[in-house]
C-alpha positions in Angstrom: 20.9 -7.4 -23.4 22.3 -10.8 -22.4 19.7 -13.4 -21.6 20.1 -16.4 -19.3 18.7 -19.9 -19.4 15.5 -20.4 -17.5 17.1 -22.7 -14.9 19.3 -19.9 -13.7 16.3 -17.7 -12.7 15.7 -17.3 -9.0 12.1 -16.3 -9.9 11.5 -19.6 -11.7 13.1 -21.6 -8.9 11.0 -19.8 -6.3 7.8 -20.5 -8.2 8.8 -24.2 -8.5 9.6 -24.5 -4.8 6.4 -22.8 -3.8 4.5 -25.2 -6.1 6.2 -28.1 -4.4 5.0 -26.8 -1.0 1.5 -26.6 -2.4 1.6 -30.1 -3.8 2.9 -31.4 -0.5 0.0 -29.8 1.3 -2.5 -31.3 -1.1 -0.9 -34.8 -1.3 -0.4 -35.1 2.4 -3.7 -33.5 3.1 -2.3 -30.8 5.4 -5.0 -28.9 7.2 -5.2 -25.2 6.5 -4.0 -23.4 9.6 -4.1 -19.7 9.1 -4.7 -16.7 11.3 -7.2 -14.3 9.9 -6.3 -10.6 9.7 -7.5 -8.5 12.7 -8.3 -11.6 14.6 -10.4 -11.4 17.8 -9.9 -13.5 20.9 -12.1 -16.4 19.7 -10.3 -16.6 16.4 -6.9 -16.6 18.2 -8.2 -19.4 20.4 -9.4 -21.4 17.4 -6.0 -20.8 15.7 -4.2 -22.0 18.8 -6.4 -25.1 19.0 -5.7 -25.9 15.3 -1.9 -25.6 15.9 -2.2 -27.9 18.9 -4.2 -30.4 16.9 -1.4 -30.5 14.3 0.9 -31.6 17.2 4.0 -30.5 15.3 2.9 -32.6 12.2 6.0 -32.6 10.0 3.9 -32.4 6.9 2.4 -29.1 8.1 5.7 -27.6 9.0 7.5 -28.8 5.8 4.8 -27.7 3.4 4.4 -24.3 4.9 8.1 -23.6 5.2 8.7 -24.8 1.6 5.9 -22.6 0.3 7.2 -19.6 2.2 10.8 -20.1 1.0 9.7 -20.4 -2.6 7.5 -17.3 -2.4 10.3 -15.2 -0.9 12.8 -16.5 -3.4 10.4 -15.7 -6.3 9.9 -12.2 -5.1 13.6 -11.7 -4.4 14.5 -13.0 -7.9 12.0 -10.8 -9.6 13.2 -7.7 -7.8 16.9 -8.4 -8.4 16.5 -9.6 -12.0 19.0 -7.9 -14.4 18.5 -10.0 -17.5 15.6 -11.6 -19.3 15.1 -15.4 -19.4 15.6 -17.2 -22.7 
């Protein structure tokens, strides 16, 4: 089976991109704004207040989008992989 260099792997790039999102959130001290599963009204209200407090903070948006894109790319790359990495 033909192998490919590591830098051509979507999985590797997805992991690296997700790591950049994590580092951005740590370096920029991005507050953790997450909605818990099966949230009740009070939790939804707290989530809404946290989003309002961020006031569209670019660091929050960028780090979460970068992490999400990296995660999706890593999963896609792993599912579509046809050859091993060398």
